[in-house]
N, C-alpha and C positions, 0 to 999 in steps of 0.2 A: 446357387445363383446369388450373386452380390450385385447391388446397384450403387453402392457408395463410390465416390471418386477414388482413383488410385492413391492420391496422397492422403486421403482420410484413412483408407485401409491401412496403409503403412504407418501412419503416425501413432504416437502414444498420447493419450489425452492427459489433461491436466489432473492431478491427484490432490484433491483438498485434503486439509487437515481432518483428523477423526472428529466426528460430531456425536459423542456418546449420548444415549438416551438415559442413562443413570445419572440422577441429579447429584449423587454423592461423589462423583468423579471430580477431581481438582484439574481443570482444563487450562493448561499453559502451553498450548500448542498452536493456536491459530491468532494470537495477538489481538484478541478482543480486550476492550477496556474492562477492567474488573469491577468498576463501579457502575451503578445504574444511570439511565438517562436522566436528564433534567426533569424535576417535578412538573415543570411547565409542559413538557412532552406528554407526560402521563395524564395531566389535566387536559390537554388538547385532544387526547385520544377519546375521551369520554364526550366530546362535543361534535363528533362526526355523525352526521345524520343520514338517514336513508336517501335523501336527495343527492347528497353528495357521492353516494355510491351508484345511484341510478343514472347519473349523467357522466358523460365523458370528462375526464380532468382537464385542467388548464394545459394547452399544447406545450407551452413553454415553462410550465411549473412556476408560474408567476409569484406565488407567495414565497417560496423558499429562495428563488432567484433575486427578489426585491430585497430580501434580508442579506443575501450574500453580496449583492452590489453595495449596500451600506457598509457592510463589514469590511469589505476589502478596498472601498473607495474606487470602484470601477463603474463603467456604464453598463447597461443591461445588454448591449451588443458585444460586450466582451466576456460574456458568460453563457454557458450551455448546461442544462441540467441533464444527468444520465442515470440509467438504472444501475447504480453502483459505479465505482471508479472503472470497473473492468469493462463496462460498456463503452466508456470513453476511449480505453485502449483500442478496442476493436474498431471504433469509428474512426480513430485517427489513422489506423492502418487502411481502412476502406477508402478514406478520403485523400491520403496523401501518398500511398504507395502503390504504384502500378503493379499488378500481379506478375510476379517473377522477378521483380526488383527486391534488393536485400533490405533487410531491417537490421539496424545496428543496436546492439546491447552490451553492457559490460558483463563479465563473467567472474564470479558467479552473480546471479541476480534473481528476480521474481521469475519463478518457473513457469508461469502463465505466458510469459512473452513469446517463447519458441513455439508454443502450442498455437497461439493466435497467428503467428507467422506461417505455420504449416497449413492452417486452415486456408489462409489467403493464398497459398502456393508460393511463398516468398521464402528464399534462404535466409538464414541468420548470420550476420557477420558479428563475431564475438571479439572483444578486445579484453584481455585479462586484466584484472586489477592489480595494482602494486601490493606488496607485502602488507601495506597498511590500509588496504581496502579502498584506496583511491585511484581514479583514472590515471594512467600513465601520461607523461607529457606529450606523447604522440597520438593520443586517443582521437581527437578531432581529425587530424591528418590521415589516420587509418580509415576512419569513416568516409572521409571525402575521396580517398583514392579507391575505395570499394563502390563508390557510387551510391551511397546510402541516402534515401530521401527522407528517412525518419530514423531518429535515435531515441530510444527509450532508456531513461536513466532514473532510477529510484533514488530519492533523497529525502530524509535519511535512508541510507542504503540498506537493503535487505539481502542477506541476513545479518550483516555486522552491526548495523546502527550508526555507522560512520556518517557524519553530516559534512557536506561540501558547502563552503561559504558562498554568499551571493556573489562575490566578485569572481569566484571560480566557475560559477554558472553562467555568469555574463560573458567571460572569456570563452567558454565553450560555444555559447550561442553565436558569438561574433565569428569563431573559427569554422563552425559547421556550415556547409553549403545546403544542407537539408533542414527539416523541422527538428527542433529538440523538444521532446515532451518529458518534463521533469514530473515524475510520479511522487507527489508528496503525501502518499497515504498516511505516513507516520509523523508528519511535520509538527502536528499539535503537541507533541511530547518533546519537542527540541526546545533549546533555550529560548526564552520569550522574545528576545531582540532579534531572532533570525526571521527574515521576511524577503522573499524575492519577487513579490507580486509586482512591485514597481518596475521591474525590468521588462514587463510586456510592453511598456511605452517606449523602450529603447531598441527592442529586438522584435522584427516582424516575423521571426521564425521560431518564437518561444511560446510553448503552451505549458500551463501548470494543471496538473490533476489534483483535485481535493476530494475527500470522501467523508461521509459522516459516520462511516462504520467503526473507526477506531476512536478518534478524539471524543466523539459525541455519543458513544456507547449505542449505536444504532445498526450493528451489523446485520441484524435481522430485518431491517427495513429495505436495504438495497437502494441507497441514494448516494450520488456523487455529482461533481460538476467540473467543468473545465473553465479556466480562466486563460484568456489570450487576447492578442490583437484582434480586431474585428474581422480582418482578412482570414484568419485561420478558424475563427469560430462560426462565421457566417455559412460556409458550405456545409458544416456538421449540422447546424441547427435547422437549416432549411432544406437540405438535400439527402444526407446520408443517415440521419438519425431516424429511428422508427417512430411512427405516429404515437403519440401519447405514452411515450416510454417510461415516464414517471407518473405512478398513479396518484389519485387524489389524496390518499392517506398519507403517503410519503410526502407530498408536497405540504400539507398541513402540518404534519409533525415535524418535518425538516425545518420549517420556518420557525416553529416554537423553539426548537433546539438551538438555531443560530441566534435567535433573539436573546436567549439566556446565556450570555458569555460568562457570567460570574460562576454559574454552577459548572459549566464546562472547564473553566480555568482552574477551578479548585480540584477537579478530578485529574487534570494533566499535572498539577503540583504534587499531588499525592503519588501519581505514577513516578514522577521524577525522584521523590524522596525514596520510594520502595526500590527503584531502579539502582540507585546509589548504594543503598544497603546490600541489595542482592549481588551486585558487581563486587563490593568489597568483600563480602564473605566468601565468595567463589574464588577470588583471587587469593585470599588467606588460605584456602584449601588447596591451592596449587593450579588451579584452572587459569588458562590464558584467556582474558576477557578484553576485547577492545572497548574503548569508550564509546558508549552507546548514547544516541539522542533520539531513539525509538522507544517503544513500550516492550522492548525485549532485550535480552542479552544473548551473545553468541559465545558459548563457553567451550574453550579448547580443553579436552580431557588432559590432566597432568601426565608427563612422560613417566612410564613406569607404573601406571596405576593398575590395580588388580583387575580392572574391567575397562573395556574400551567404550566408545560412545554408544555403539549399537547395543551392547549388554546393558549400559546404564539405562538407555532408553527402555529396554524391555523390562528391567527390573523396577523401574519407575511405574511403568504401565501395569505390572502385576500388583502394584500397591495402589492402584487407582489415581495416579497421577500422570497426565499426558504432557509430554514436551515433543518437540520436533527433531527428527534425525533425518539428514539427507545423505543418502548414500552416492555421493559423488566425490571425485578425487580431493578437492580442496576442503570439503566439508565433512569428510567421512569420520574425522576424529573430534568433531564438535556436536554440540547440542545447542538448539535455539530454544530459549526458555522465555516465555511471555512473562511479563511483570504482572503478579497477581495482587491480591490483598495481602496485608501482613501475615494473616493466619495462613493463607495459601502458600505464600513464600516460606514461612516457617516450616510447613510440612514438607515442602519440596527440599529444603536445605537439610532438613533432618534425615529424610530418606537418602538423598544423594550422598551425604557425607558418610552415612553409615555404610553404604556400598563400597566407598572408597577404602 
């Protein structure tokens, strides 16, 4: 006897990257920041008292949202805090997509998007990216023809790291008839002059996802937020979001993280430096690696290599090095490699090139 909905029984769940318990494993598979959180975060952790844990937290995560408002130059009613960026994705679907209506995504993209769509009982309308991992010219028109009320677009793109400029995002928001949610999970690692936040004042259908998991080295905390026009934020913040979805610890530590921009920016610069070195070395070895503005590289295995991507992934794992391999048509001959510390990257490159 089964009691689950038919769609839940038929669907495949999201498969997260491996989380090993062995501290000796070199973990380059889930795009965590290889450097630790801000010292201010660790100091703030010691100041959390019993009273903060006894009482319910701030309903709107006031501490971290005040810092986010100052950081981005927006009003509090243009922000909503969530339990990780993934909760914002789920809330956007719940808020803006009638069950049964399609959700638009680029193909390939973040593999959680179709899972969330299936849970909502919505079909997925996929538009294949160009050979350079950019949306084709007809991207918005195809979404409109399909009657898509919500389009999810990760930028920098996962898994290629390709970054769409602000004017491209603006043009898409102009052309789309539904809501455009730009998933900026990796934007902290992009070139420092890239910023699309100002576009929310020009487009009433544009929402931006931010997370502290990557850029602020707080993946274990589960804290994200949305930035958008008040008309998009209000129904999420007051109607569809769970009560107290951001706990007191996350609110307190998240505020400390956002307040220490110098520490965060230093880690972002270090990731960029290692990303450039990793990309250059892989290309010299014959891998095809698109320019990445994220904290990972997508490495296409050289033609004629002695081992394919699946074999290289398995061989690295046998040596205690985890990367990501997606067994899908366009990604089957690629490895997605998170940027690690210099020592971690050296170990990865030594092992990988030896197998070639």
